[in-house]
N, C-alpha and C positions, 0 to 999 in steps of 0.2 A: 415682438421687440422687448427683451428682457430688462427688469428693473435697473439692473447694473449698467445697459446701455442709456437708459433714461437718464441716469443720475450723472453718466459720464458727458452726456451731451446739454445736461443743464450746467455743470462745470465749466463745460467747454464755452456755452454761451455767455455764461456770466464772465468770464475771464474776456472774452472777444468784446463784450458790451463797455467794460471797464477801458479796455483799451482804445476804443473808440471813443470814448468819452474825454482820454488825456490826448489823442490826438484832436479832438474837436478844441478842445480847450488852448491847445499848442496854437492852432490854425488861428483862432480869435485872437492870441495874444498877438501872433504876428499880424494878423488886419490891422490890429489898433496903433501900429505903429505908423501908418499912413495918414493917419487922422490928422487933420491940420491944428484942431482945436485940443488943447491939453485938457480941458474938463470934459469934453467930449469921450476920451480915452478912460476915465476913471471907472465907471459902472462897468462897460464890458470886460477891463482888465480885473477888475475885484472879481466878475462872476467866473471869468476864465480860470483865475488862479484858485477859487473855490471849487471849481469843475474839476483841476486836474488834480489837487489835495485830494478831495472825498473819493475819485475814481481810482488814484493811487492806492489809497487806504485799502478800498474794495478789493484789488487786483492783489493786495500783499496779502490781506486776510482771507482771500480764495484761495491763495498759492499755500500758505502754513496752514490752513485748516480747510480743507475742502468739505461742502456741505452736501448732506444727503439729499437736499431737496433739490429738485430738478426743474429748470426754467422757470416759469411763472408761478409754480406752485398750484394750491387749490384757490377756487373763487369762482365768481359769476363773471363770464366773458362778457355779457353785453354791458357791464358796468364800466369795464376797461373800455371797449368802443366808444360806448357815451362821453366818457370822460376826456378820450383824446381827440375825438371828434370835436367837442363843443370847446376844446381849446384851438383848435385849427379854425373853427368856423368864426371862434371869437379874433383871432389874430387877421382873418380875410375881412371879418364885416367890419373893424373898428374904423379904418379909413373912410367907409361908406355912413355908417349909421353912428360914429362918435364913441367916446369912451365909456360914459356912462350905459348906454344902450347895449354895446357889447359885453360890459360889465357884468350886466343883467343876464344875458345869455349865460355866460361863465359860470355865474353862482348858480343860477339854478340848476344848470345842467350836472354842477359839477356835485351839489348839494342833493339831487336825485341819485347820482352814481354813488355817493357816500353814504346815503341814509339806509339804515339795516333796519332799524326799528319801523313799529307802525305809526305813520302819519295821523296827527290829531290837529283837530284846529288850534290849541295853544301852541303846538309844537310848530306848526307853517305859520302862526303868529310870530312869534320868537324868533326864529330862524329868518323871516321875511325882514322884520324891523332890524335884526343886527347887521343882515347883510346889507339894507338900505344905509345904516350908520358907516358901516365899512367903506362902501362905494363911496359916498358922498366925501368922506374923510380922504380917501385918497386922492379923490377928485380935487378939493380944495388944497391939500397937500401940493399935489403937482402942479396944479394951475396959477395958484395963488400965492405959495409960499416958494416952492423952487422953480417958478417960472418956465416949467415945461410945456411947451407948444401942443395941444392936446388934439385932437381931431373932433 
């Protein structure tokens, strides 16, 4: 397979993904019209609108200025697999083990996937403390300020 073939496949894939995200955003907007409580419509509608806008910008940008980069570009495949797997595991584990415990899984897995530098005791301590502060802050925000029922 030549380089021009991989470039055109990358271009086609990017356009296809942008269109897919626009469709998913439109389906989400349509789905929210059936929600009985107006307050429960706000977050999914906001996310859907942002998704449609950003995917639309990506689509227009790829059409106006095609990129020479194809597909996913260069990178380490196991980091991508770990990150996506961690997000799925977190989603399925949250109702079973709770918000904080599943947040720890997501944080640690995401950190391992994103960390390209060498680990040290100081780095692990700083990241661990900052992650704990962020997760506890979100828990307090959702549970006690926004009154979101958490598992």
